[in-house]
N, C-alpha and C positions, 0 to 999 in steps of 0.2 A: 689683302684683297680689297678692291674698291667696293664701295657700297653700290648695290644694284640701282640702275636707273629707275626701275619700277617700284623701288622701296619708298620713293618720294610720292606722297599722296597728291601733291599739287601737279607734279609732272605726269603721273599716271592719269589723273582726271583730265588734263589737257590733251594727252594722246588719245584717250578713249573718245573724248568729245570730237576731236579732229577726225578720227577714223569713222565715227558714226555719221558725221556731216559728209565725208567723202563717199561713204556707202550710199547715203541718200542721193547725192548728186549722180553717182553711177547709175543707180536704179532709175532716177528721173530721166536721165539721158536716153536709156534704152526704151523707156516708156514713150518718150517723145518721138523716137525713131519708129514706133509702131508696134513694139512688143506689148503683150498683155502684162498687167501689173505683176502677176504671180511670177511669170518667167523673168521679168526684169529684176524683181526682188531676189529670186534664187540665184541668178547670174551674179548680181552684185554681192550677195552674201558669200557665195563660194569663192569668187575671185578675191575678194578683199580679206577673207579669213586666211586663205593660202598665202597672200602677200604679207599679212600680219605675222603669220608663223615664220616666214622667211626673214622678216624684219627683226623678230625676236632672236632668231639665230645669229644674225649679224650683231645685234646689241650685246647678246651674251658672250659672243666671241671677243668683242672689244673689251669686255669687262676683265678678261684674263690676258689679252694680248693687245698692247698698244704699239702700232707701227712706229719705227724710228723715222727721223727726218729723211725724206727722199724715198720712203717705202709706201706711200699712200696708194700707189698704183695697185698694190696687192689688194687693198680694200675695195677699190673701184672694180677690179676684175672679179672679186668675190661677190660683190653686189650684182654685177652683170650676169654671172652664172646662176645665181639664185633667182634673178628675175626671169631668165629663160626657163629654168626648171619650174618656177611657180606658174608661168603661163601654160606650159605644156601639161602640168598636173591639173590645172583648172580646166583646160580643154578636155582632158580625159574624163574628169568627173562630170562636166556638163553634158558631154555626148552620151555618157551612160544614163543620164536622167532623161535625155530627149534623143534616143537613138534613131527614131524614124522621121525626125524633122530635118529634111534636107535643106530647107531655107535657113534655118537656124545654124546648121553646121556650116553653110556657106558664109554666113555673116561672121561666125567665129573665126574661120580660116582667113577671111579677108582682114580681120581686125587683129591678127596675131602680132604684127609689127607695132601697132598702136598700143596693144596690151603690154608688150615687152617694154616699150619706152615708159609707159606709165608705171609699171611695176618697178623698173629700174630707178625711176625718180623717187617713188615712195620708199623703196628699200634703202636707197642712198641717203635720202633725207633722214630716215631713222638712224642710219649709220653715222651721219654727221652730228645729229643730236647726241648720240651715244658717245662719240669721240669728245665732243665738247664737255659733256657731263663728267666722263671719266678723267679727262685731262684736268678739269677743275678739282675733282676729288683728289687727284694725285698732288696737285699744287697745294691744296689745303693740308694734306698729310705731310708734305715736305715742310710747309710753314710751321705745322705743329711740332714736327721733329726739331726744326731749327730753333723754335721758341723754347722747347724743352731743353735743348742743348745749351742755349744761351742762359736759361735760368739756372741750370746746374753749374755752369761756369761761373755765373755771378755769385751763386750761393757758396761755391768753393772759394772764390776770392774773398767774399765777406768773412767766411769762417777763418781763412788764412790771416786776414787783417786783424781779427780779434785775437787769434792765437798768438800773433807776434807781439801784441800789447801785453799779454799776460806775463810772459817771462821777464819782460823789461821791468815791470813793476815788482815782480816777485824777487828778482835778484837784488834790487835796491832794498827791499824790506828785509831779506835774509842778511844782507851786509849790515844793516842797522841792528838787527837782533844780535848778530855776532859781536858787534861793538859794545852792546849793552850788557851782555852776559857777565863779563868780568866786573864791571863797575856798578851796574844797576840791575841786578838779576830780577827783581820784582817787576821792573818796567819791561824787561825782555820777556818775562812770562806773560805779562798782560798783552804785549804786542803779538806774541804767538797766538793767543786766544783770538785776538781781533783779526789777525791775518787768516786764521782758520774760518771765522765767520764770514769774512769777505770772500774767500775762495769758494765756500759753500754757496753763498749767494750768487757768485759768478756762474757756477755750474747750473743753478736753477734758471738763471737768466738766458743761458744759451739755448734753452728750449723755445724761447719766444724772441722774434726779431724786434718787436715793439713792446714798450711798457709805458705806463702812465708816468707823468712827471713826479708824482708823489712817491711811486716805487723807486724811481731813479734817484731821487734825493735821499731816500732812506739807505740805499746801497752806497751812495756817495759818502754819506756820513760815516760808514764803516771805514772807508778809505781815509777820510780826513782824521779819524781817531788814530789810525795807524801813523799817519804822517805827523800828527801832533806829538806822539811819543818820540818820533825821530828828532823833531826840531824843537820840542819843548815850547817855551813861552814865545819863541820867535814867530811862530805861525798863528795868525789870527784869521778867522773866516767870517764873512757876513753873507748869509743866504736870504734873499728876498724874493718873494713871488707874489704876483698880483692875484687877487681873489678870483677864483674861477679857473685858474690854470692847472690845478692839481690833477684833473682828469684828462688833460690833453696828452697826446702820446708822442713818443720820440723813440728813436732806435735805442735798444738796450745798450748800456755801458758806453754811452756817448759822452757823458759829463766827466767821467774819470780821467781819460787821457787829456781832455781840455784843462782840467784843474791840475793835473800832473805837470802839464806844460807850463801853467802859470806859476806853480811852486818852483819848478826848475829855474826859470828865468827870474823869479822874484826873490828866492832865498839863497841860491847857490853862491852868488857873488856879493852877498851882503852879510853883515853881522848883527844888525838891529832887528827890531820887530817888523814884520811884513803882514799886511792885511790883504787877503784875497777876497774879492766880492763876486757874488754870483747873483744875477738878476734874471728872473723869469717874467716875461711880459706876454700878455695875450693880445694878439693882433687878429685882424680878420683873416681867417683860414691859415694862420701861422702861429707857432709858438716861437718866440724869440728869446734866446739865451745870450746873456752878455757876461763875460768873465773878464775881470780886470785885475791886474797886478802891477806893482811898481817894478822898475828895472833900472839897472845902472847903464846909462848911456855910454859910458867909457868901455864897457866890456861886452855889451849886448847890442846886436844890430837887428832889431825886430823886423825890419822890412827887407832884409837880405834873403830870407828864406823862412819856411814854416817848420822845418824839422820833420822827424818821422811821425810824431804824434798828430800834428795838425795835417800833415800830408795824407796820413791814412784816413783821418776823419773826412777830409775833402773827397777822397776817392770813394769812401763808403757812402757818403751822401749822394755822389753821382750815380753809384750802382743802384741805390734805392729809389732815387727820384729823377734820375737822368737830367740833372741840372748842376751847373758849375758855379752858380751865384749864391749858394746858400751859406758859405763860410767866408768871413771877411776879417782881416786883422789890421790893426792900426796902432802905431806908437807915437804918442804926443805927450809932451810935458811930463816925461819920465813915467808915463802910465801906458802899459801895453794892454790893448783891448781886443778881445776875440768875440766876434758876434756870429751866432749861428741861427738861421731861420729853419724851422721844421714845418713843412707843409702838413696840414691836417687832412688825412685821407678821408 
């Protein structure tokens, strides 16, 4: 149900002020035509109160019924009938107050057409204002529903993207644990504990869309500890952050797929040690994250595609910030660089 037109204090004040001004003009016109002040005031009060009641009937009707396109004729007809009814009701009430005044009765009878036209204009004007008000309210409600639907769809897609990343990492970790059980059971047990801590932290993070950089790096360290069990001495990491960046915010679990992508292209096709660097820099209204890893130019084509991890991050950033320029990748001199800018809300 639409919000009533009269529920708005501003609109109600405007309508009351306009009606009082009109009543004053009505009474002044009758006084100028020769009626005494009391009779002019009573005529104006009764006439305009009846018209006001008819206008409220139209306004309340439009609150529950909005005519479709091409059906406005019904509203015009309804206003015309109410105007005629209001004029004859006003005539009946005024003649009951002044039953013996033949001059006044003659003036009323001669002014019926004018009174009908004025009543129709006033009632139609109220109807037009009401239609505009309730149409605007309906549009606002439709926009609100559309916004809510888009938000729910966006949240569902964000949740789906995060859920797709989780099994991808989990399967790799379980395969590594399986490979370690026979040869290095102690390391497999350690990896299970680390994986448990990481997944527990992931569940807590899903309650919040944004976290501080400090929290994200703590969670990332759990992931790196697991990967270092998998790759041993081959995986080296360097994490650097500028002073003052720790409290800047970013989407939860953003770094893990970025670093996973760096490990994939940095270690899978090599046998030596590989260093992954993560730099966090504070810019004006931005947190900039730079992840670098070496890659083999003979087996990897960094500019040919971004893969699922980077593609999902780019999509997630677009859903959160409505921008497509927040993630950039570049491969030069055997170094693959991923740069992400996080606007600070």
